[in-house]
C-alpha positions as CSV (number, residue, x, y, z in Angstrom):
1,M,118.0,86.3,21.4
2,I,120.5,83.8,22.7
3,R,122.0,81.5,20.2
4,V,122.9,78.0,21.5
5,G,124.9,75.3,19.9
6,L,123.5,71.9,20.9
7,A,125.8,68.9,20.5
8,G,123.7,65.7,20.4
9,C,120.0,65.2,19.8
10,G,119.2,61.8,21.2
11,R,116.5,60.9,23.7
12,W,117.6,63.5,26.2
13,G,119.0,66.0,23.7
14,R,115.5,66.3,22.2
15,L,114.1,67.4,25.5
16,I,116.9,69.9,25.9
17,L,116.1,71.3,22.4
18,R,112.4,71.5,23.3
19,D,113.1,73.5,26.4
20,L,115.7,75.8,24.8
21,R,113.1,76.7,22.2
22,A,110.5,77.3,24.9
23,L,113.0,79.8,26.3
24,N,113.1,81.6,23.0
25,C,116.7,80.5,22.1
26,E,117.9,80.0,18.6
27,V,119.4,76.5,18.5
28,V,121.9,75.1,16.1
29,V,122.2,71.3,16.4
30,A,125.1,69.0,15.6
31,V,124.0,65.3,15.4
32,P,125.5,62.6,13.1
33,S,122.5,60.4,12.5
34,E,119.8,61.1,9.9
35,E,117.1,60.2,12.4
36,G,118.6,62.8,14.8
37,R,118.7,65.5,12.1
38,R,115.1,64.9,11.2
39,A,114.0,65.1,14.9
40,A,116.0,68.3,15.4
41,L,114.5,70.0,12.5
42,G,111.0,68.9,13.5
43,A,111.6,70.3,17.0
44,G,112.5,73.7,15.7
45,A,116.3,73.8,15.3
46,E,117.5,76.7,13.3
47,R,120.0,74.6,11.5
48,V,121.2,71.0,11.8
49,L,124.8,70.0,11.1
50,G,126.6,66.6,11.0
51,H,129.5,67.3,13.3
52,V,130.4,69.3,16.4
53,R,133.3,71.0,14.6
54,D,130.8,72.4,12.1
55,L,128.8,74.3,14.7
56,P,129.0,78.1,14.1
57,E,130.0,80.6,16.7
58,C,127.2,80.8,19.3
59,D,126.6,82.6,22.6
60,A,126.8,79.3,24.5
61,Y,126.9,75.5,24.0
62,V,125.1,72.5,25.5
63,V,126.6,69.0,25.3
64,A,124.2,66.1,25.3
65,V,126.3,63.4,23.5
66,P,126.9,59.9,25.0
67,T,128.9,60.0,28.3
68,V,131.9,58.4,26.7
69,S,132.2,61.4,24.3
70,H,131.8,64.1,26.9
71,A,135.4,64.9,27.4
72,E,136.3,65.2,23.7
73,V,133.3,67.3,22.8
74,V,133.5,69.6,25.9
75,L,137.2,70.3,25.3
76,E,136.6,71.0,21.6
77,L,133.7,73.5,22.3
78,A,135.2,75.0,25.5
79,A,138.2,76.2,23.4
80,R,135.8,78.7,21.8
81,G,135.6,80.6,25.1
82,R,131.9,80.5,25.6
83,P,129.8,79.2,28.5
84,L,129.1,75.5,28.2
85,F,126.5,73.3,29.9
86,C,127.3,69.5,29.9
87,E,124.9,66.7,30.7
88,K,125.9,64.7,33.8
89,P,128.4,63.2,34.5
90,L,131.1,65.7,33.5
91,T,133.1,62.7,32.2
92,A,133.5,59.0,33.1
93,D,137.1,59.2,34.2
94,V,139.0,61.4,36.7
95,H,141.8,62.3,34.3
96,S,139.6,63.9,31.6
97,A,137.4,65.7,34.2
98,R,140.5,67.3,35.7
99,R,141.7,68.3,32.3
100,I,138.4,70.1,31.7
101,V,138.7,71.9,35.1
102,D,142.3,72.9,34.4
103,T,141.6,74.2,30.9
104,A,138.1,75.7,31.1
105,G,136.8,75.2,34.6
106,E,135.4,78.8,35.0
107,R,133.0,78.5,32.1
108,V,131.9,74.8,32.1
109,F,128.9,73.7,34.2
110,V,127.2,70.3,34.7
111,M,123.5,69.7,34.1
112,D,122.6,68.2,37.5
113,K,118.8,68.7,37.2
114,W,118.0,67.3,40.7
115,R,119.7,70.4,42.2
116,Y,116.8,72.3,40.7
117,H,114.1,70.0,42.0
118,P,111.7,71.8,44.5
119,G,111.5,68.7,46.6
120,V,115.2,68.5,47.0
121,H,115.2,72.3,47.9
122,L,112.6,71.5,50.6
123,L,114.9,68.8,52.0
124,R,117.8,71.1,51.9
125,D,115.9,73.8,53.8
126,M,114.7,71.3,56.4
127,A,118.3,70.2,56.9
128,K,119.5,73.8,57.3
129,S,116.8,74.7,59.7
130,Q,117.2,71.5,61.8
131,E,113.5,71.4,62.4
132,L,113.8,67.6,62.8
133,G,117.0,67.9,64.7
134,P,120.6,67.6,63.3
135,V,120.9,65.7,60.1
136,Q,122.4,62.2,60.6
137,G,122.4,60.8,57.1
138,I,120.9,60.6,53.6
139,H,119.6,57.3,52.3
140,A,119.2,57.3,48.5
141,T,117.6,54.5,46.3
142,R,117.6,54.8,42.5
143,V,116.7,51.5,40.8
144,Q,114.9,50.6,37.6
145,W,114.6,47.8,35.0
146,G,117.5,47.9,32.5
147,C,119.6,50.8,31.3
148,P,119.2,52.5,27.9
149,H,122.8,53.6,27.7
150,A,125.3,51.3,26.2
151,D,128.5,53.4,26.4
152,V,129.0,53.2,30.1
153,D,127.6,51.1,32.9
154,P,124.6,52.1,35.0
155,V,126.7,53.5,37.9
156,W,127.8,56.5,35.7
157,I,124.2,57.1,34.6
158,L,122.4,56.8,38.0
159,M,124.8,57.6,40.8
160,P,125.6,61.2,39.8
161,H,122.0,62.1,40.4
162,D,122.1,61.1,44.1
163,L,125.6,62.6,44.7
164,S,124.4,65.9,43.3
165,I,121.4,65.8,45.6
166,A,123.7,65.2,48.6
167,L,125.8,68.1,47.4
168,E,122.7,70.3,47.2
169,I,121.5,69.3,50.7
170,L,124.8,69.2,52.5
171,G,127.0,71.5,50.6
172,D,129.7,68.8,50.4
173,L,130.0,65.0,49.9
174,P,130.9,62.4,52.5
175,T,133.9,60.2,52.0
176,P,133.4,56.7,50.4
177,T,134.3,54.0,52.8
178,L,132.7,50.8,51.5
179,A,131.0,49.6,48.3
180,N,129.5,46.3,47.0
181,A,128.8,45.5,43.4
182,E,126.4,42.8,42.1
183,S,126.5,41.4,38.5
184,D,125.0,38.9,36.3
185,A,125.8,37.5,32.8
186,H,124.9,40.8,31.3
187,G,127.1,42.9,33.5
188,L,126.7,45.1,36.6
189,T,123.2,45.1,38.1
190,T,123.5,46.9,41.5
191,L,126.0,49.0,43.3
192,T,125.6,49.9,47.0
193,A,127.9,52.5,48.5
194,W,128.4,53.7,52.1
195,L,130.0,57.2,52.6
196,D,131.0,58.5,56.0
197,G,131.6,61.9,57.6
198,P,129.8,64.3,59.9
199,V,126.7,63.2,57.9
200,W,126.7,59.7,56.3
201,M,125.2,58.6,53.0
202,R,124.0,55.3,51.7
203,S,123.4,55.1,48.0
204,E,121.9,52.1,46.0
205,V,121.7,52.2,42.3
206,G,120.6,49.3,40.1
207,V,118.9,48.0,36.9
208,R,117.1,44.8,37.9
209,S,114.2,46.2,39.8
210,P,110.8,45.8,38.2
211,R,109.7,48.9,40.0
212,H,111.1,52.2,39.0
213,R,112.1,53.9,42.3
214,R,113.6,57.3,43.1
215,V,113.7,57.8,46.8
216,I,115.6,60.3,48.9
217,E,115.4,60.0,52.7
218,L,116.8,62.7,55.0
219,R,117.5,61.0,58.3
220,C,117.5,63.4,61.2
221,R,117.8,62.9,65.0
222,D,114.0,63.6,65.5
223,G,112.5,62.3,62.3
224,V,112.7,61.5,58.7
225,A,111.8,63.6,55.6
226,M,111.3,61.7,52.3
227,L,110.9,62.6,48.7
228,G,109.4,59.4,47.3
229,D,109.5,60.0,43.6
230,A,110.7,62.5,41.0
231,Y,107.1,63.5,40.2
232,D,105.9,63.8,43.8
233,E,104.5,67.2,44.8
234,H,105.2,66.8,48.5
235,V,107.8,65.7,50.9
236,A,106.6,63.1,53.5
237,V,107.7,63.9,57.1
238,L,107.6,61.5,60.0
239,R,108.4,62.9,63.5
240,T,109.9,60.3,65.8
241,D,111.0,62.3,68.8
242,G,107.9,61.4,70.7
243,R,108.2,57.6,70.4
244,T,106.6,55.8,73.3
245,A,106.5,52.0,73.8
246,G,103.0,50.7,73.1
247,Q,101.8,53.8,71.3
248,P,101.0,53.8,67.6
249,A,103.3,55.5,65.1
250,P,102.2,59.0,64.0
251,D,100.9,59.6,60.6
252,W,103.2,60.9,57.9
253,E,102.8,64.6,57.3
254,R,102.6,65.8,53.7
255,R,104.7,69.0,53.0
256,P,103.6,70.2,49.6
257,F,105.8,72.2,47.2
258,A,105.1,73.9,43.9
259,A,105.7,71.5,41.0
260,T,108.2,72.7,38.4
261,M,110.2,71.0,35.7
262,P,113.9,70.8,36.8
263,L,115.3,70.5,33.3
264,L,113.5,73.7,32.1
265,D,114.6,75.4,35.3
266,E,118.3,74.6,34.9
267,L,118.3,75.6,31.3
268,A,116.5,78.9,32.2
269,C,119.2,79.5,34.8
270,F,121.9,78.8,32.2
271,V,120.3,81.1,29.5
272,A,120.0,83.9,32.1
273,Y,123.6,83.5,33.0
274,V,124.6,83.7,29.3
275,A,122.5,86.8,28.9
276,G,124.1,88.4,31.9
277,T,120.9,88.6,33.9
278,G,121.4,85.8,36.4
279,P,123.9,83.9,38.5
280,A,126.0,81.0,37.3
281,P,124.3,77.6,37.2
282,K,124.7,75.1,40.0
283,S,127.3,72.4,39.6
284,S,130.5,74.0,38.4
285,A,133.1,72.0,36.6
286,H,134.9,71.7,39.9
287,E,131.8,70.2,41.6
288,G,131.4,67.9,38.6
289,L,135.0,66.7,39.1
290,R,134.2,66.1,42.7
291,I,131.4,63.8,41.8
292,V,133.5,62.0,39.2
293,E,136.3,61.5,41.8
294,T,133.8,60.2,44.3
295,I,132.3,57.7,41.9
296,A,135.8,56.5,40.9
297,Q,136.6,55.9,44.6
298,I,133.3,54.0,45.1
299,R,134.0,51.9,42.0
300,A,137.5,51.1,43.3
301,L,136.1,50.0,46.7
302,A,133.7,47.7,44.8
303,G,136.5,46.3,42.7
304,L,135.1,47.7,39.4
305,G,137.1,49.0,36.5
306,G,136.7,52.4,34.8
307,R,133.5,52.2,32.8
């Protein structure tokens, strides 16, 4: 049985604990709050400790602490020489992300759950096959009402998802060329970024939309393929190569896919890797650094500071 040390047991850490237990892992949790300790024990943790340094030697570690603490905790645990899975983003600054890559890059991976989403896989396969012609761009919208994270602004919470999706579909990231930030009295509300390359990308993230939206559009020469929500079980396809003036638009095709839970899938991949029965997880530390660097470039274009 794989023994995993879990750093953090907040809103997302509790879901990670749930799925690690579903994968028959023994889980030792480090969490400072009494509420977190009670929740971890109630969810089946083997032991619960108050600090990361108190975690025993384990087969692997998962980091689910607030983003602002990622670098410190990852570097402390990575020194133990075991595989480590870190919640996205790798860090919220380029310097610390590079330090992780330089000191432990071969055994640190980032939990980019959208790279395990079957709808994203379908978009990736459609892009590779060019069934709608060559890919021209990706249009990503990720907006909601408010942000539950207080340690960093919404860009660090929302934009890594869409950049990881682009990485999964394209195999690389376009180059940031323009960005615009909107703010109110409470801080940043919206960031829109344009990235250019052989395939362009437009990404909008924000926290003042009354409607929770997660939309990924694959724009191709002969049509559009769209994943309209995280919980959709199909990709919508619109073929536009037969456009004729005066004729009605065709109906959207629904391309179904098997629904799975990306968090469980990525943890299953990590556990299999630790056990020596599967490949390394997606999103290496080097790719995590690439996403941090890209967000830093976008923030600079928009005139934003670090966090």
